[in-house]
C-alpha positions in Angstrom: 15.2 -62.9 3.6 18.2 -61.1 2.6 18.7 -57.4 2.8 21.1 -55.8 0.9 22.0 -51.8 2.3 23.1 -49.6 -0.1 23.9 -45.8 0.4 21.2 -43.8 -0.4 22.9 -40.2 -1.8 26.0 -38.6 -1.1 25.7 -37.5 2.5 25.2 -41.3 3.5 28.1 -42.3 1.5 30.2 -39.3 3.1 29.2 -40.2 6.4 30.5 -44.1 5.9 34.0 -42.7 4.5 34.9 -40.7 7.4 36.9 -41.7 10.8 36.9 -40.4 14.0 38.8 -40.1 17.1 38.2 -37.9 20.2 40.6 -37.1 23.4 40.9 -34.8 26.0 43.8 -32.2 26.1 45.1 -28.9 27.3 44.5 -25.6 25.6 46.5 -22.7 25.5 45.1 -21.2 28.6 45.7 -24.5 30.6 42.1 -25.6 30.8 41.0 -29.3 29.5 39.4 -28.9 26.2 37.9 -31.9 24.1 39.2 -33.0 20.7 37.9 -34.6 17.6 39.9 -35.5 14.7 37.7 -36.8 11.6 39.8 -38.0 8.5 38.7 -39.8 5.4 38.9 -43.8 5.2 41.5 -45.0 2.7 38.9 -45.5 -0.5 39.3 -45.6 -4.0 37.5 -42.5 -5.4 37.4 -40.3 -8.4 37.9 -37.4 -6.2 41.0 -36.6 -4.2 40.6 -37.0 0.0 41.7 -33.7 0.1 39.1 -32.5 -1.9 36.2 -34.0 -0.3 37.9 -32.8 3.3 37.8 -29.1 1.8 34.4 -29.4 0.9 33.3 -30.6 4.2 35.1 -27.8 5.9 33.8 -25.3 3.4 29.9 -27.0 4.5 31.0 -26.7 8.4 31.7 -22.9 7.8 35.5 -22.9 6.1 37.9 -24.5 8.7 41.0 -22.7 9.1 45.2 -23.9 9.6 46.7 -24.1 12.9 48.2 -20.5 12.6 45.1 -18.8 11.9 41.9 -17.8 14.4 40.3 -20.8 14.9 36.4 -20.3 14.1 33.6 -21.0 16.0 31.3 -23.2 14.0 27.5 -23.4 14.2 26.1 -25.8 16.8 27.1 -29.2 15.2 27.3 -31.3 18.2 24.6 -33.3 20.2 25.0 -35.2 23.3 22.4 -38.0 23.4 22.7 -39.7 26.5 26.2 -41.2 26.4 26.7 -40.8 22.8 27.8 -37.6 20.9 26.5 -36.9 17.3 27.8 -34.4 15.2 25.7 -32.8 12.5 27.3 -32.7 8.8 25.2 -29.7 7.2 23.2 -31.4 4.1 23.4 -35.0 5.5 20.4 -36.5 7.1 21.9 -38.3 9.3 24.7 -37.4 12.1 28.0 -39.1 12.5 28.5 -40.8 15.7 31.5 -39.8 17.5 33.4 -42.8 19.3 33.6 -41.4 23.1 34.5 -42.3 26.5 32.2 -41.0 29.4 34.9 -38.8 30.7 35.2 -37.0 27.5 31.4 -36.7 26.8 31.2 -35.1 29.9 34.0 -32.5 29.2 32.1 -31.6 26.2 29.0 -31.1 28.2 30.6 -28.8 31.0 32.4 -26.7 28.2 29.5 -26.8 25.3 32.3 -27.5 22.8 35.2 -29.4 21.2 38.0 -28.6 18.9 37.6 -30.2 15.9 40.3 -30.9 13.4 39.7 -32.3 9.7 42.7 -34.1 8.5 43.2 -33.7 5.0 45.0 -37.0 4.1 43.3 -40.9 5.0 43.5 -42.6 8.2 41.9 -45.8 8.6 39.6 -45.9 11.8 41.6 -48.9 12.9 45.0 -46.8 13.4 46.1 -47.1 16.9 47.0 -44.6 19.4 50.9 -44.4 18.1 49.9 -44.3 14.5 47.3 -41.3 15.5 49.7 -39.5 17.1 52.5 -40.0 14.2 49.7 -38.8 12.0 49.1 -35.8 13.8 52.5 -34.7 14.2 53.2 -35.2 10.3 49.9 -33.3 9.5 50.6 -30.5 11.7 53.9 -30.0 10.4 52.8 -30.3 7.0 49.9 -27.9 7.2 47.6 -31.0 6.6 44.9 -30.1 9.4 42.4 -27.7 9.6 40.9 -26.4 12.9 37.3 -25.2 14.1 35.2 -25.2 17.6 32.1 -27.3 17.2 29.5 -26.4 19.9 26.7 -27.8 21.6 24.8 -24.8 22.3 
């Protein structure tokens, strides 16, 4: 028997076009903060990556630039066992974030994570050095949108 899986609507296509990274960091007040970066993977599409990511930002509650007040988003993170899932409005499924146990525990303790949306594509296969470079360039060029994703 052969089964072919095809995306069943725009929300599934959006989910499979996203890449995510998670890491702990330090906030301005010195306490440990969980971070999530979501980017669009490089793909051929009639729509620009930036336009798709800005629409995603709008659906989450209009994320802001690094110099603005970071908005608190509606409850969009869910911890299920050792997994963290992110709900994207309008999507019937949740985005499973790649995490380590210590990061998941940090999110559970704090009840939130800083969410960054990258306006430029980055493949999920990017290593730590490429991710750091992406973040440096995107922050300098104002190509990151920020929000605070909550679990409760």
